[in-house]
Each structure stands twice: as C-alpha cells, then as structure tokens.
C-alpha positions in Angstrom: 65.0 -24.1 9.2 64.0 -27.8 8.8 64.1 -30.4 11.6 63.6 -34.1 11.0 62.9 -36.2 14.0 63.8 -39.9 13.7 62.1 -42.2 16.1 60.7 -45.7 16.4 61.4 -49.1 17.7 65.0 -50.3 18.5 66.2 -52.4 15.6 63.8 -50.9 13.1 66.4 -48.8 11.2 66.7 -45.5 13.0 70.5 -45.5 12.9 70.5 -46.2 9.2 68.1 -43.3 8.6 70.4 -40.9 10.5 73.4 -42.1 8.5 71.5 -41.5 5.3 70.4 -38.0 6.4 74.0 -37.2 7.3 75.0 -38.2 3.8 72.3 -35.7 2.6 74.1 -32.9 4.5 71.8 -32.9 7.6 73.4 -32.0 10.9 72.5 -35.1 13.0 72.2 -35.7 16.7 71.3 -39.1 18.1 69.5 -40.0 21.3 68.6 -36.5 22.4 66.3 -36.1 25.4 62.9 -34.6 24.3 63.2 -31.9 26.9 66.3 -30.6 25.3 64.9 -30.2 21.8 63.7 -26.5 22.2 67.0 -25.5 23.7 69.0 -27.2 20.9 66.8 -25.6 18.2 66.9 -22.2 19.8 70.7 -22.3 19.9 70.9 -23.4 16.3 68.4 -20.8 15.1 70.3 -18.0 16.9 73.6 -19.1 15.3 72.2 -18.9 11.8 75.0 -21.1 10.3 74.3 -22.6 6.8 75.2 -26.1 8.0 72.5 -25.9 10.6 69.6 -25.2 8.2 68.8 -29.0 8.0 68.9 -30.9 11.3 68.0 -34.4 12.1 67.6 -35.7 15.7 67.1 -39.3 16.9 64.8 -39.9 19.8 64.0 -43.3 21.4 62.2 -44.9 24.3 65.0 -44.2 26.9 63.4 -40.8 27.4 61.4 -40.3 30.6 57.8 -41.2 30.2 56.7 -37.7 31.2 58.8 -36.2 28.4 57.4 -38.6 25.8 53.9 -37.6 26.7 54.8 -33.9 26.2 56.3 -34.6 22.8 53.4 -33.0 20.8 53.7 -29.8 22.9 57.4 -29.7 22.3 56.9 -29.9 18.6 54.4 -27.1 18.8 56.9 -24.9 20.6 59.5 -25.6 17.9 57.0 -24.4 15.3 56.7 -21.2 17.2 60.5 -20.8 16.8 60.0 -20.9 13.1 61.2 -24.5 12.7 59.6 -26.8 10.2 59.3 -30.2 11.9 58.8 -33.6 10.2 58.6 -36.8 12.3 59.5 -40.2 10.8 58.6 -43.3 12.7 60.4 -46.6 12.0 58.6 -49.8 12.8 58.8 -53.6 12.1 56.9 -56.6 13.3 58.0 -58.3 16.6 59.3 -61.5 15.0 61.6 -59.5 12.7 62.9 -57.4 15.6 63.6 -60.5 17.7 65.5 -62.0 14.8 67.5 -58.8 14.2 68.6 -58.7 17.9 69.5 -62.4 17.8 71.6 -61.9 14.6 73.5 -58.8 15.8 73.6 -59.9 19.5 72.7 -56.3 20.4 71.1 -55.5 23.8 67.7 -53.9 23.7 67.8 -50.6 25.7 64.9 -51.6 27.9 66.0 -55.1 28.8 68.2 -53.6 31.6 65.1 -53.2 33.7 64.7 -57.0 34.0 62.4 -57.5 31.0 62.7 -60.3 28.5 63.3 -59.2 24.9 59.7 -59.7 23.8 58.5 -57.8 26.9 60.9 -55.0 26.2 59.7 -54.7 22.6 56.1 -54.6 23.7 56.8 -52.0 26.4 58.7 -49.9 23.8 55.7 -49.9 21.5 53.5 -48.6 24.3 56.0 -45.9 25.3 56.4 -44.6 21.8 52.6 -44.3 21.0 52.6 -40.5 21.5 55.4 -40.2 19.0 53.9 -42.5 16.4 50.6 -40.6 16.7 52.3 -37.4 15.6 54.5 -38.9 12.8 54.1 -37.6 9.2 55.3 -41.0 7.9 55.9 -44.5 9.2 58.5 -46.7 7.6 57.7 -50.4 7.9 61.1 -52.1 7.6 59.8 -55.7 8.3 60.7 -56.9 4.8 63.4 -54.3 4.0 67.2 -54.9 4.3 69.7 -52.1 5.1 70.5 -51.3 1.5 66.8 -51.2 0.5 66.0 -49.0 3.5 68.7 -46.5 2.4 67.3 -46.3 -1.1 63.8 -45.9 0.3 64.8 -43.0 2.6 66.7 -41.3 -0.2 63.6 -41.7 -2.5 61.1 -40.4 0.0 63.2 -37.7 1.7 66.3 -36.9 -0.2 64.8 -36.6 -3.7 61.7 -34.7 -2.7 61.5 -32.0 -5.3 59.1 -29.5 -3.7 57.2 -28.9 -0.4 54.0 -30.4 -1.9 52.5 -33.7 -0.9 54.8 -36.8 -1.7 52.7 -39.8 -2.7 54.0 -43.4 -2.7 52.1 -46.2 -4.6 53.2 -49.4 -2.9 52.5 -52.9 -4.3 52.6 -55.9 -1.9 51.5 -59.5 -1.4 49.0 -60.4 1.4 50.8 -63.7 2.0 53.9 -61.8 3.0 52.0 -59.5 5.5 50.2 -56.2 5.3 52.5 -53.1 5.3 52.4 -51.2 8.5 53.0 -47.8 7.0 50.0 -47.6 4.6 47.6 -44.6 4.8 45.2 -46.3 2.3 45.1 -50.0 1.6 43.2 -51.5 -1.3 42.6 -55.3 -1.8 42.8 -56.4 -5.4 42.4 -60.2 -4.7 38.9 -60.1 -6.2 40.3 -59.4 -9.7 41.3 -62.0 -12.3 44.7 -63.5 -11.4 47.4 -63.9 -14.1 49.1 -66.4 -11.8 46.6 -69.1 -13.0 47.8 -68.6 -16.6 50.9 -70.8 -16.9 52.6 -68.6 -19.4 52.1 -65.5 -17.2 53.1 -67.0 -13.9 56.8 -66.3 -14.1 56.2 -62.7 -15.2 55.2 -59.6 -13.2 52.8 -56.7 -13.6 55.6 -54.8 -15.4 55.5 -57.2 -18.3 53.4 -56.3 -21.4 51.8 -59.8 -21.5 50.4 -59.3 -18.0 49.4 -55.7 -18.8 47.4 -57.0 -21.8 45.8 -59.7 -19.6 44.7 -57.1 -17.0 43.4 -54.6 -19.6 41.3 -57.2 -21.3 39.2 -57.6 -18.1 36.1 -55.3 -17.6 36.4 -55.9 -13.8 39.9 -54.6 -13.8 38.9 -51.4 -15.6 35.9 -50.9 -13.2 38.3 -51.2 -10.2 40.8 -48.8 -11.8 38.1 -46.2 -12.4 36.7 -46.5 -8.9 40.2 -46.0 -7.4 40.9 -43.0 -9.6 37.6 -41.4 -8.6 38.2 -42.1 -4.9 41.8 -40.9 -4.9 41.1 -37.8 -6.9 38.5 -36.8 -4.4 40.5 -37.4 -1.2 44.2 -36.8 -2.0 43.5 -33.0 -2.1 42.1 -33.2 1.4 45.3 -34.7 2.6 47.3 -32.0 1.0 45.0 -29.3 2.4 45.6 -30.7 5.8 49.3 -30.0 5.5 50.3 -33.6 5.1 53.7 -34.1 3.6 53.6 -37.9 2.8 50.9 -40.3 1.7 51.3 -44.1 1.2 48.8 -45.9 -0.9 49.2 -49.7 -0.7 47.8 -52.0 -3.3 47.7 -55.7 -2.4 47.2 -59.0 -4.2 48.0 -62.5 -3.1 51.7 -62.7 -4.0 52.5 -59.1 -4.9 53.8 -60.0 -8.3 51.0 -59.3 -10.9 47.8 -57.4 -10.1 49.2 -55.1 -7.4 52.3 -54.3 -9.5 50.1 -53.5 -12.5 47.8 -51.2 -10.4 50.7 -49.4 -8.6 52.3 -48.6 -12.0 49.1 -47.5 -13.7 47.9 -45.4 -10.8 51.3 -43.9 -10.2 51.7 -42.9 -13.8 48.2 -41.4 -13.9 48.7 -39.2 -10.8 52.1 -38.0 -12.0 50.2 -35.6 -14.2 48.4 -34.2 -11.1 51.0 -34.3 -8.4 54.8 -33.6 -8.8 56.1 -35.9 -6.1 55.0 -39.5 -7.1 57.0 -42.6 -6.2 56.2 -46.2 -7.1 57.6 -49.2 -5.1 57.1 -52.9 -5.4 57.8 -54.5 -2.1 57.9 -58.1 -3.2 60.0 -57.3 -6.3 62.7 -55.2 -4.6 
C-alpha cells in the first residue's frame, strides 16, 4: 500500500495537490491529526479494499507541537505496517504567501492566536520544520500558478513510470529568485551570454540559433562535461539511499538561454541512464 503525505505552508498549494491526487484515484483525507495516522492506515490495511491501495493525507500546522515532533517516528511505524510512505512539502516565499492571502481574503489558521499574518507564517515555518526535514520532495510554488502546479504534480507523481529515482532538470533565472526545492543548484552565469547578441535576445535555449551559439564555446563544453562527470558520480548515491525524487536546478541571469540549453542537454543525456527524467523551464512556463 502507498501513502502520500501532503504538508507545507498554508497558501502554498496543498489543497490543489490533494485535488490532483484525488483525480489520480487516490483516497484523500485532509487535515488529519498526526497521532491518528497509524490507526487510519491500520484500518485501511486490514480492509484490503482496492480503492485504499493509494491514499493521500493532508497534514498542517494545526497539529499539536508534540505530535509534529513525533512525525518521523509515526512514519517509521507506518513502514512497519507495510506502508510505503512518501512526504511532499509545499512551500513559497513569504511575500507570495502574503499576497495570496490578501487576494483570496482567506484567514491563516494560526492568526486566531492573536498573531499578525507575517508572524503566523513565520511561526508556521518553524512548526513544520520536522515535516520538511523528512520530505522526499519540496514543491516551490512561489512562481507557479494553480494550473502550472497541477501540471507539475501530475508530471512528478502521476506519470512516474517505475519505482526508480525520478530526476527533474529545472532551468531558472537568478533575477527571479532561487528555487526553494532544488537538491543541486548550478550557476551558469560565468558562461557566454546569448542575451548580448541582438539577434538571439528574443529567442530561448530551445532555439537552434542559441544552441549553435552555446556549442561554439569551449567554456560551455567544459562546463557541460564537468556537470556530466559530477552527476554521473553522485546520482547513483541518491538512488542507493532510497531517494525517490531529485531536483537539479540550473540557473542563468534571466532563465531564458543558458539555463534552458543546459537543462535540455543534460536531461536528454541522462534519459539514456535513468528512466524517469523530466525537464522544466520555470521562466518559460
């Protein structure tokens, strides 16, 4: 039996994630107390119904602090019941969360204790540290709208073709902020920049003219070979450590040219070595 635990900051997309998993035929339960997880799973395992083979549970900061601190032990107990547990943490930067609460006029669950909204978000981050520390994957939704988030969840969870390591090559632009969900982050701003060529400026790293520009640079090839050697050495260690997801972020200034080129080239190279490869361009989506 498989259990996905959806957790993270209020306003970061947890409800959207549960709705997507429901569409993927998961039996979903929202806002379950951590202390009730073993009882729920034991009941489901004993019933042995086909519709309960894939379960998703939403957990948030309204749990008692003592329960949140015991989260890792609860997950260990679930494993002893024969349950495969995957934990997905949803996050976004504070200005984005403040803006979302302002737009929707929703009430943050922790503001009832007399905290201001920024204080509630800060306290929630602190309370959820034990959960984030155990998560297999973190979704940074700072620059992701609801429709893009649905597509991302389906790509990373719903279309996973086998139990082997799922690897995402993510391009981004530093001027738009560093992704919060990267396991590895590589800075490509030292490489020749197609942006300074007027005929290449409106194009992206997916266009052949930009590809030709990049491939004509010995420095680009040296960086590419260095990244290949590094990743070929260390990706197997992630897989051997029973990791399910790995995000490799590649950044340039604007996220249009160099990072896109490298994400495409590296992703296509590693498709021959690992079956679950995804490529995403944050600034082009």
